[in-house]
C-alpha positions in Angstrom: 98.0 102.5 -16.6 95.4 99.8 -17.1 92.1 101.8 -16.6 92.0 102.8 -20.3 90.7 99.4 -21.2 87.1 100.4 -21.6 87.3 104.0 -22.8 87.5 103.5 -26.5 84.6 103.5 -28.9 83.6 100.3 -30.7 85.7 99.7 -33.8 85.2 97.0 -36.4 88.6 95.6 -37.2 89.3 92.3 -38.9 91.8 90.1 -37.1 94.0 89.2 -40.1 96.7 86.6 -39.6 99.3 89.3 -40.1 97.9 91.7 -37.6 97.0 89.4 -34.7 100.4 88.1 -33.7 101.8 91.6 -33.7 98.9 92.9 -31.6 99.4 90.0 -29.1 103.1 90.9 -28.9 102.4 94.6 -28.3 99.8 93.7 -25.7 102.1 91.4 -23.8 104.8 94.1 -23.7 102.2 96.7 -22.6 100.9 94.5 -19.8 104.4 94.1 -18.5 105.2 97.9 -18.7 101.9 99.0 -17.1 102.2 96.4 -14.4 105.7 97.6 -13.6 104.4 101.1 -13.0 102.9 100.1 -9.6 106.3 98.9 -8.3 108.0 102.0 -9.8 105.6 104.2 -7.9 106.2 102.2 -4.7 110.0 102.7 -5.1 109.4 106.5 -5.4 107.2 106.6 -2.4 109.8 104.7 -0.3 112.3 107.3 -1.2 110.0 110.2 -0.2 109.2 111.7 -3.6 105.9 113.6 -3.3 103.1 112.2 -5.4 102.4 115.4 -7.3 106.1 116.0 -8.0 106.4 112.4 -9.3 103.5 112.7 -11.8 104.5 116.3 -12.8 107.8 115.0 -14.0 106.2 112.0 -15.7 103.7 114.2 -17.6 106.4 116.8 -18.3 108.3 114.1 -20.2 105.4 112.3 -21.8 103.3 115.3 -23.1 106.0 116.9 -25.3 107.1 113.5 -26.7 103.5 112.5 -27.6 102.7 115.9 -29.1 105.9 115.8 -31.2 105.0 112.4 -32.5 101.5 113.6 -33.3 102.9 116.6 -35.2 105.2 114.3 -37.1 102.0 112.3 -38.1 100.4 115.5 -39.3 98.5 116.7 -36.3 100.2 119.9 -35.0 99.5 121.1 -31.4 97.6 124.1 -32.8 94.7 121.8 -33.6 94.2 121.2 -29.9 93.4 124.9 -29.0 89.6 124.5 -29.1 89.9 121.5 -26.8 91.6 123.0 -23.8 88.7 122.2 -21.4 88.7 118.6 -22.6 92.4 118.2 -22.0 92.1 119.6 -18.5 89.1 117.4 -17.5 90.4 114.3 -19.1 94.0 115.0 -17.9 92.7 115.4 -14.3 90.4 112.3 -14.2 92.4 110.0 -16.4 96.0 110.9 -15.4 96.6 113.3 -12.6 94.2 112.0 -10.0 94.5 108.2 -10.3 98.2 108.2 -10.8 98.9 110.6 -8.0 96.7 108.4 -5.8 98.7 105.4 -6.8 102.0 107.0 -5.7 100.4 108.1 -2.5 99.0 104.7 -1.4 102.1 102.8 -2.6 103.8 103.8 0.6 101.2 101.8 2.6 99.9 98.9 0.4 101.5 96.1 -1.6 102.1 97.0 -5.3 100.5 93.7 -6.4 97.3 94.4 -4.4 97.0 97.8 -6.0 97.3 96.1 -9.4 94.5 93.7 -8.5 92.1 96.4 -7.4 92.9 98.5 -10.5 91.3 95.8 -12.6 87.9 96.9 -11.3 88.0 99.9 -13.6 86.0 98.3 -16.5 83.4 97.0 -14.1 83.0 100.5 -12.4 82.7 102.0 -15.9 79.8 99.7 -16.7 78.1 100.7 -13.4 78.5 104.4 -14.2 77.3 103.9 -17.8 74.2 102.3 -16.4 73.7 105.2 -14.0 74.0 107.7 -16.9 71.8 105.7 -19.3 74.7 105.0 -21.6 74.4 101.2 -21.4 71.6 98.8 -21.2 71.1 96.2 -18.5 72.8 93.0 -19.6 72.8 89.8 -17.5 76.4 88.9 -18.2 77.6 92.4 -17.3 75.5 92.6 -14.2 76.9 89.2 -13.1 80.4 90.6 -13.9 79.7 93.6 -11.7 78.6 91.4 -8.9 81.8 89.4 -9.2 83.8 92.6 -9.0 82.0 93.7 -5.8 82.6 90.3 -4.3 86.3 90.7 -5.1 86.5 94.1 -3.4 84.7 92.7 -0.3 87.3 89.8 -0.2 90.0 92.4 0.2 88.3 94.9 2.5 86.0 92.6 4.5 88.0 89.8 6.2 90.6 91.0 8.7 92.9 88.2 7.5 93.0 89.4 3.9 95.7 92.1 4.5 99.2 91.7 5.9 98.2 94.4 8.4 94.6 95.4 9.2 95.9 99.0 9.5 96.2 99.0 5.7 92.4 99.0 5.4 91.9 102.7 5.0 94.7 102.9 2.4 93.2 100.0 0.4 89.8 101.8 0.5 91.6 104.9 -0.8 93.2 102.7 -3.5 89.6 102.0 -4.8 89.4 105.6 -5.9 92.0 104.9 -8.6 89.8 102.5 -10.7 86.8 104.8 -9.9 88.7 107.8 -11.3 89.5 105.8 -14.4 85.8 104.8 -14.8 84.7 108.5 -14.5 87.3 109.5 -17.2 86.1 106.6 -19.4 82.6 108.0 -19.3 83.8 111.6 -19.9 86.0 110.6 -22.8 83.2 108.6 -24.4 80.8 111.5 -24.2 83.1 114.4 -25.0 86.0 113.1 -27.0 86.7 115.6 -29.9 86.0 114.2 -33.3 88.6 114.2 -36.0 91.6 114.7 -33.7 94.6 112.3 -33.8 94.5 109.9 -30.8 98.2 110.4 -30.0 97.6 114.1 -30.0 94.8 113.7 -27.5 97.0 111.5 -25.4 99.6 114.2 -25.3 96.9 116.8 -24.6 95.7 114.7 -21.6 99.2 114.5 -20.2 99.6 118.3 -20.7 96.3 118.9 -19.0 97.4 116.7 -16.1 100.7 118.7 -15.9 98.7 121.9 -15.6 96.4 120.5 -12.9 99.4 119.2 -10.8 101.7 122.2 -11.2 100.2 124.3 -8.3 100.3 121.3 -5.9 103.8 120.3 -7.0 105.1 123.8 -6.5 103.6 123.8 -3.0 105.0 120.3 -2.1 108.3 120.9 -4.0 109.2 120.0 -7.5 111.5 117.0 -7.8 114.0 116.6 -10.7 115.7 113.2 -10.8 118.8 114.5 -12.7 121.4 113.4 -12.0 119.8 110.3 -10.3 120.7 110.2 -6.6 118.9 107.0 -5.5 116.7 104.2 -6.7 113.6 106.4 -6.5 115.1 108.7 -9.1 115.9 105.9 -11.5 112.3 104.6 -11.0 111.0 108.0 -11.9 113.0 108.2 -15.0 111.9 104.8 -16.1 108.2 105.6 -15.3 108.5 108.8 -17.4 109.8 106.8 -20.4 107.2 104.0 -20.0 104.3 106.6 -19.8 104.6 107.6 -23.5 105.8 104.2 -24.7 102.7 102.6 -23.2 100.5 105.2 -24.8 101.9 104.4 -28.3 101.4 100.7 -27.7 97.9 101.3 -26.6 96.9 103.1 -29.8 98.8 100.6 -31.9 96.9 97.6 -30.3 93.6 99.5 -30.8 94.5 100.0 -34.5 95.5 96.4 -35.1 92.9 94.5 -33.2 90.2 96.8 -31.7 88.8 97.6 -28.2 87.4 94.1 -27.3 90.8 92.5 -27.9 92.5 95.3 -26.0 90.3 94.8 -23.0 92.2 91.6 -22.2 95.2 93.7 -21.3 93.6 94.1 -17.9 94.4 90.5 -17.0 98.0 91.0 -18.1 98.5 94.2 -16.2 97.3 92.6 -13.0 99.4 89.4 -13.3 102.5 91.5 -14.2 101.7 93.9 -11.3 101.6 91.0 -8.9 104.8 89.5 -10.4 106.8 92.7 -10.2 105.7 93.2 -6.6 106.9 89.7 -5.7 110.1 90.1 -7.6 111.1 93.5 -6.4 109.6 93.6 -2.9 109.1 90.0 -2.0 105.3 90.6 -1.7 103.1 87.6 -0.8 99.3 87.6 -0.6 96.6 85.9 1.5 94.1 83.4 0.1 91.5 86.2 0.3 93.5 88.4 -2.1 94.0 85.5 -4.5 90.3 84.8 -4.3 89.6 88.4 -5.0 91.8 88.3 -8.1 89.9 85.3 -9.4 86.5 87.0 -8.7 87.6 90.3 -10.4 89.0 88.3 -13.3 85.7 86.5 -13.7 83.8 89.8 -13.6 86.1 91.3 -16.3 85.7 88.2 -18.4 81.9 88.4 -18.2 81.9 92.1 -19.1 84.3 91.4 -22.0 82.2 88.5 -23.3 79.1 90.6 -23.2 80.9 93.3 -25.2 81.4 90.8 -28.1 
């Protein structure tokens, strides 16, 4: 999902006329696919699929596909043996925890609202980077962080912001998703193994997530959507396919255009997430939520501009 926007290291990449249109096309598709994952998770939650079982299947499909692609590119899985701890920690914080939380809260909050709050991840990453001394104080970024905090308050503060005030605790829990992504961004920036293919690392992260989720999934009950019995099973199969396709598009956009360009994906994921929620579930939002989206977008724009 979208939280990977700020995890990459700075790369100097010329935006040639041949690369940029392709990167834009990939980014548009990636925004639509990642935005759809919120609604897919909501469909699974509505059909009673346990969150750990959901993500276990997604990782069980994504990890071997990505590792096979990496091996085809010349990075066999054996190269990852020295990095087991990295795969477990990154898999837990970047994949297992945030995505399991998404499936959990989707039974209680609108998919579009979750997509809006997920956009806070780059802003939370900057706040953590400040706390760990990994980033300097920058006026634009501090202003962006303030906009993000204002957006979060617009959702959680006014009673009229949510369709049902009882959603408040679940929305607060939803904030742990971008926070988990932010923690993983910091961890990946500090501990990413050098000289290892990025797609191999993506497969290792999904494999680490699988290992972290397996005990909980065995306790809750493993769910296999084959043959598909209802819409939740079809949603799970589609989510599993999109998980590795999105990873490939992520690394391709990074290769073509670099991390600053890629950071704009956050806007697309949110807009598509809101659109899919409206299209599939008829979701509507209060003026407070739309205001929160504008505030968070402004914050992300300021942080992105400062990154240039």
